C-alpha positions in Angstrom: 111.1 38.3 -139.1 111.7 37.1 -135.4 112.8 40.7 -134.4 109.6 42.3 -135.8 107.4 39.8 -133.8 109.4 40.4 -130.6 109.3 44.2 -131.2 105.5 44.1 -131.7 105.1 42.0 -128.5 107.2 44.5 -126.6 105.1 47.5 -127.8 101.8 45.8 -127.1 103.1 44.7 -123.6 104.3 48.3 -122.9 100.9 49.8 -123.9 99.1 47.4 -121.6 101.5 48.3 -118.7 101.0 52.0 -119.2 97.2 51.6 -119.5 97.1 49.7 -116.2 99.3 52.2 -114.5 96.9 55.1 -115.2 93.6 53.5 -114.6 91.0 53.9 -111.9 89.7 57.6 -111.6 87.6 56.6 -108.5 87.7 59.1 -105.6 89.2 57.9 -102.4 86.8 58.3 -99.5 87.9 60.5 -96.6 87.2 60.3 -92.9 84.5 62.6 -91.6 85.0 61.4 -88.0 86.4 63.6 -85.4 87.1 60.8 -82.9 90.8 61.0 -83.0 93.9 61.9 -85.1 94.8 58.3 -85.4 91.4 57.5 -87.0 92.2 60.2 -89.7 95.7 58.8 -90.1 94.4 55.3 -90.5 91.9 56.4 -93.1 94.6 58.4 -95.0 96.8 55.3 -94.9 94.0 53.1 -96.0 93.3 55.5 -98.9 96.9 55.7 -99.8 97.0 51.8 -100.0 93.8 51.7 -102.0 95.0 54.2 -104.6 98.4 52.5 -104.8 96.6 49.2 -105.5 94.4 50.8 -108.2 97.1 52.8 -110.1 100.6 51.6 -109.1 100.5 47.9 -108.2 100.5 46.7 -111.7 104.1 47.9 -112.0 105.2 47.9 -108.4 103.4 44.7 -107.2 100.5 44.3 -104.9 103.0 43.6 -102.0 105.5 46.4 -103.1 107.8 43.6 -104.4 108.5 45.3 -107.7 108.0 44.0 -111.2 108.2 46.4 -114.2 108.8 49.1 -111.6 111.2 48.9 -108.7 110.3 47.3 -105.3 109.1 49.8 -102.7 109.0 47.7 -99.5 111.4 50.0 -97.7 111.2 53.2 -99.9 110.4 55.3 -96.8 113.8 54.6 -95.4 115.4 56.1 -98.6 112.9 58.9 -99.6 110.8 61.4 -97.7 107.1 62.0 -98.5 108.0 65.1 -100.4 110.7 63.2 -102.4 108.1 60.6 -103.4 105.5 63.2 -104.3 108.1 64.9 -106.6 109.2 61.7 -108.2 105.6 60.7 -109.0 104.8 64.2 -110.3 107.8 64.4 -112.5 108.1 60.7 -113.5 111.3 58.8 -113.8 112.6 56.2 -116.2 109.7 54.2 -117.8 107.2 55.8 -115.2 105.4 58.8 -117.0 104.8 61.9 -114.9 101.5 62.8 -113.3 100.0 59.3 -112.9 98.5 60.5 -109.5 97.9 64.1 -108.3 96.3 66.2 -105.6 95.1 64.5 -102.4 95.6 61.1 -104.0 99.2 61.8 -104.5 99.6 63.0 -101.0 97.8 59.9 -99.6 100.0 57.5 -101.6 103.2 59.4 -100.8 102.4 59.5 -97.1 101.6 55.7 -97.2 104.8 54.9 -99.0 107.0 57.1 -96.8 105.9 55.0 -93.9 107.4 51.9 -95.5 110.7 51.7 -93.6 
């Protein structure tokens, strides 16, 4: 009987984690300012962080420290932006594919690639 209870708890916990990873379909705001390239880059970085916090932090931690998913504090020193985009598109291990796509995926991958 103890095994069935633990199995049920594991299944419920997994369902909650997966639901949290896929939440938040809000559109990220984009910069309409032509002041400078750094303003656009700063906005893209802020959007990447915002999207990460909405869709990824429940598994990877608010400070990239890891949890259910691996820590990502220095992921940019190990993976390029393109590698990160591919991994998120295809999924890996417990992370299902396609949690983020389009411009949101690009923004998050760019933000994570800067984490050296």
